[in-house]
N, C-alpha and C positions, 0 to 999 in steps of 0.2 A: 723322233727321240734322238738326242745327240750322243749316242753311245756306239762303240765299235764292238763287233763280235767276231771271234775266231771259231770256225766250224771245222772240226777234224773228223772225217769219216772216209772209209775206203770205197764208198758207193757214190759214183759221180751223180747219179740221178737224185739221190737223197740230198747231196750238197746243192744241186741246182734248185730243187724244190724249196728247201729251207732258205736258201739265199734270196730267192725271189720274194718270199713272204716277209723276210726281215728287212730287205731294202725298201719294200713298200711302206714299212712302218718306220722308216727313217734311220735304220741302223747302217753303219759302215761295215762292210763284210770282208773278211779274209777267209780263204779256204785252204785246206790241206788234205791230201789223200793218205798220209801216213803219220805215224807218231813223230818220226824224225823231222819231217817237214813242218809239222805242227809246232814242235818245240822251237824250231828256227824262227818261225813267224811270231811265236809268242815273245821271244827275246827281242826281235827286231821292231815289231809294231806295238807291243805292250797293249793288247786289247783290253777293253773293260770287262767283257764276258767271254767265256769259252764254253762251247758245246762239244763234248768229247765222247766219241764212241768207245766202248770197252774193247771190242774185237777189232784189232788193226794189224796190218802186216808189220813185221819187225817188232818194235816196242809196242806192247799192248797198252790200252787206255789207262789202266790202273797205274802202271809205271810212269806214263806221261803225267798223270795227275800228281804222283809223288814228286816228280822233278819240278813241276810247276809250283807246288806248294813249298818246296825247299827254296825256290827262287823268290817267291812272293806269297807268304802265308795268308795274305788277305784276298788273294785272287778268287773270283767267283767262277766256279766250274760246275756245269750241269752235265751229268753223265747220261749216255744213251746206251741201252742194252736190250737184247732180246729177252723174252720171258724166261728162258731157261738159264739166263745169266744173272738172276736176281741176287744170288749169293755174292757174286763179284761186285754188284752194284752196292750192296750193303757194306762190303769191304771199302769201297770207294767213299761211302758216306763217313766211315770211321776215319778216313784219311783227310776229311775236310771238304768233301764235295758239297755243293749247295743243295742239290736235289738230283733226282734221276728220272728219266722218261723211259718207259718200256715200249720198244718197237713192236709193231707199228703204232704210232701215236697220231692223233688228230693234230693238225697244225694249230688249231685253237688252243689245245693243251700246251703246246710248245710256247705259243705267244704269251699265255697266261703265266707260265713259269718264268719266262724272260722278263715280263713286266714286274713280277715280284722281285726278281733279282735286280732290276733297274731301280726299284724303290729303295732297296738296300744301298745301292751305289749312291743314290741321291742323298740318303741319310748320312752316308760317310762324307760326302762333299760338304753338306751343311755342318757336320761336326768339325771338319777341318777348318771351314770358314769361321766357325764359332771359336775354335782354339786360336786362330790367327787374330780374330777380333779381340779376344781376351788378352792375348800377348801384347797387342798394341795398347789396350786400355790400361794394363797394369805393368807397362814397361818401366824399368828403373828410371829411364830418362824423363819420364813424365812426372816424377815426384819433384815437386817444387820446393827448393830450399837454397838459402844462402848461408845457413848456419853451419859453422865449421864442425861442430860435434855431430850434427846430422849427416853431413857429407861424409865424415869418417865412418859413421855407422853404416851408411849405404854402400860404401866401398867394401866393408867387411861382409855385408849381406850378399853382394855380387859374387864374392869369392866362395862363400858358403853355398850359394845356389848351385854352383858347378859340381859340388861334391854330392854324389847321388844318394847316399844313405845317411849323411850327417844330420842329426837332429838339431833343431834350432829352438831356442827359447827367446820370445819377444816380450820385453817388459816395457811398461809405460802406462800413464794414466788413461782412464776411459776417454775415448774420443780422439786419441792421438793418431789413429790410423794403423793399428796393429794388423787388422785384417787386410788392408791394402798392401802392407809390406809382405805379409805371408803369401798373397797371390803373386806379387812381383817375384818373390823367390821361386815359387813353383814354376811360373811361366818362363823364367830365365834358366831353368835347370833342364837336365836330360829327361825328366818325366813330364815335360810340358804337354805332350800329346795324350797323356793318360789322365784319369780323373783327378780332380781336386775336390774333396768332400770335406765339409766343415760342420762343426757342431759347437754350440755354446753350452759349456758344462754347467753354467749358472742358471740356465733357462729351464732345466728339466730336473724333476726329482730323481733320486738315486736309481730307483728300480727302472724307471723309463729310460734314463741315460744308458744303463747297461744293455737294455734290450735294443736300443737304437744303435749302440756301438757294435755289439756282438751278435745281434739277431737272436732268434729263438726257434725251437722245434715245436711242432704241433703238440698241444697239451702241456707245454712247459708251465703255463699258469692258466687261470680261468678263461681269459679272453683270447688265448693263443689257439685260434681255430685252424690255422695253417702255418707252415714253416715260413719264416721271414729271414732274408739275408740282412745282415747288419752293415753298418757304414764301413767297417774295416774290410769286409769281404768285397763290397762293391768298389772300394777304392784300390783293390789289388793292382799293383804296378804303378800306382800314382801316389798322391800325397793326402794325408789326413791332417787337418788343421783343428786343434782342440783349443778353443778360446776359453778364457777364464778357467784354466786347468786346476787352479787352487781350490775350486769348489767341488772337486771330485772326491767321492767317498774313499775310505781306506781300501775297501774290497775292490773297487774299480781300479784304483791306483795299482794294486797288486797284479791285476789282469793285464793292464796296459804295460807294466814292466815286463811281463812274460812275452807280450807281443814284440816289444823292442829287443829283448835278449834272445828269444828263440824263434820269433816270426810265426808263432802259433797261438791259437785260442780255441775255445769251444763255444758253440752257441748255447744260450740258456736252455737247460733241459736236454742238452745233447751229450753224446758219449764219444763221438769221433772228433779227432783233432783236425782243425782246418789250418792250412799253411798259407800265409800271405806275405807279400813283399811290398811294404809301404815305406814312405818317408814321413816322419812325424814333425810337424811344426806346432809348438805350444805357445800360448800367450796368456798373460795375466797382468792385472793392474795391482796385484798384491806383491809384497816382498816375500818371495818364496823361501828365502833363507830364514826369515823370521818365522814363517809357517813351519819350517822344518824344526827349528829350535823349540817351537811351541807344541810340537807333536801333531800338527794338523796335516803335514805332508811328509811322505816317505823320503828319507834321506837318499836311499839308493835310487829311487826314481828321479829325484832332483838332479843328481849327478849324471844320470843317464840321459835326461833331456837337455841338460845345460852344457852341451858340447860347444855350441856357439851361442853366446848371449848377445842379443841386440837390444839396446835401450833407445826408445824414442823420447826425446825431450818434450815436455809440455810446451804449449804454444807461448806461454808467458816467458819462457826462456829462449824463444826463437822470434823475438820481436821483429827482426829484420825480414822474417818470412811472411808476416801477417798480411800486409797489403798485397804482396805478390800472390799469395794463396787466394785472397779475396778476389783479385782480378781473374785468376784462373777459374775459380768457382763461378764468378759472374758470367764468364764466357760459356761455361758448360750449361748453365741455366738459360742463357740466351737461346741456345739450341733446343733445349728441352721444352721451354715455355714459349718458344717462338717470339721472343722479345728482342729489342735492340738497344739495351743499355750500353752506354759508352764508357762508364767507369765511375770514379768517385772524385768529388771535389777535394782540394788539398785539406780543407778543414775536416771533411768526413774521413779521409784517409788517416789524418792525425788521430781522430777519435778511435778508429779501429785499431791503430797501432798501440794506443795507450791502454786499451781495455785489457783486463787480465785473462779473459777467456777461460773461465773455470771448466767449461765443457769442451775445450780444445777445438779441433777442426770440425767436429760434429756440430758444436754450437755455432761456429762461424758459418757453416753451410746453412744451418737453419735460419740464422739471422738474414743472410743474403737472399735466400729463397723467399722468406716472408716479405722482405723489403721490396723485392722485384714484383711479387704478386700484387702488393697493395699500392705501389707507387707508379706515377706516370713515367714513361720511358725517357731516356736521356741520361744525364749525369746525376748520380745520387749525392745529395747534399746532407748536411748534418740533421736537418729537420725531418728527414725521411727515415733516419735510423731509429731503432727501438729505444724506449725511454731509459732502460738500464745503461745503455751505452752513452746517451746524451747526459745522463745524470752525473757522470764522472767529471765532465767539464764544468757543469754548474757548481758541483761541490768544490772543485779546484778554484773556480773564480770567487766563490763565496769565501773560501779560505784566504784568498789574496786580499779580499776586501777588508778582512779583519787582521791582516798582517801588520807588523810593526811599521812597514813603509807608509801605511795609510794613517798612522796614529802619531801625532806630535807628542813629544815628551811633556809639553805644557798642557795643562788641563783645558785651557780655553780653545785648543786646536783639535780636540778629539772629535771624530765624526759623530753626528747624531745618529740615533737608531733609525730614524726616518731616512737619513741619507744612505746608510748601509743597505736598508731594504730596497730603496730606489735603485741603487747600483746593482744589486743582485737581480732585481726584476729586469733591468736593461740587459744584463748578461744572458739571462734565460731566454728573453725574447730574441736576442741575436742568435743564440744557439738553435732556436727552433724556427729560424727564418721568419720571425714575427708572427708565428702561428699562436694566437692567443689562447686557443683551446688547449693545445699541447703545453703551453707555458703555464697555464693555470693548473694543469694536472701535475706538472713538476713541482710547482710552488706549494701544492697542497691546499689550494683555495678554489672557490667556485669561480667560473669565468665571469660572472656578473660582478663579483668582488674585485677581480682584476680590472674590469672595465671602469669601475668607480674609482679605483686607485689611479689609473691612467688619466681619467678626466680631472681628478683633483690635482694631479701634477701639472696638467696643462693650465689649469686656473691659476696655480701658484706662479 
């Protein structure tokens, strides 16, 4: 086991016996015969675990524990005490000791306690790794944009992230990436190592939303069989992201306002006040100012959450970002789907850039994922894109066929209906890579009808 342990005990035989067992189990061992020497080694070696006797010459074990916890509140310390020192051991537990062993104890008991402590250490390491991973995933630098309005908004978001308590309101259409921006703000700020908990206010009915946010006491309502901590309580020290906050009921809005102004709330059915320290990030695709004027949203809460307002433009206003985002998403799905797509042909990229993307980045991701799943690997051409994206080019080409450029002012030079249809069929076939089944679907005719039309043209 790749952990280090500091043993502090004034009995040399005890130190030798424990050290032998721990080294056999893979621990790196440091030993000290006094509290003073133990504290010196603690600061020099920074051990993962500490086994600390209560009775020591000079500084006693409880005072050593107090100093260790002042230097490192997360240090894992296991106390050792004789049976008659149990009261002191309880005092040590109140100061933050992980556990205590009553002397004389079997070595198996000591090892079992250390293994439990090592599991906690392993969990902390995994949590740290997870936070670092999320920091990398939601780093501001990974947000793809060449749009000046979006670049300016991200610069404002970076500055707001550094302010520990500042509330932020993110506005934008559905699918523009409000959740991604909220996570980037959290992981760029001073609360990055603390929890980020989020809830979609539109996804839950009012009563359930309140119980999820504030928790409840046993017996608060029919199904409340035991006490439950709410999201606000679990997020203490971190960030709460309330998505679609405009869907929150008036009573819940009042309670959230109290949390923001006083840092307190009560569980449903509770009588005691709970104090929390959270940062709030809210998001909505609604115009909150309109909701305030219509009486659907509290004006005082609106001004309380609207300290820094960030607006994410829809994708149709960021046309310069569409192809770059598509390539970034394609690379992500290459990893997830274990594929090796190389990109988009110029014609396909042009279609992606011209499409209005009503579902924004969420729709773009869905289109690319679906295309990659259903298509052969390599470069994605126009014929592989979904029908709704190809249709825009067919409609444009059809419009061009009927434009004034194709119609002579003299009646004898007008295009015949058959010629216009043939021209349109040619354009659709070109757009689909000569895929007659797809072309027939776009044209709204049966594939057999298209085949007959093509044969007739060949005869003509």
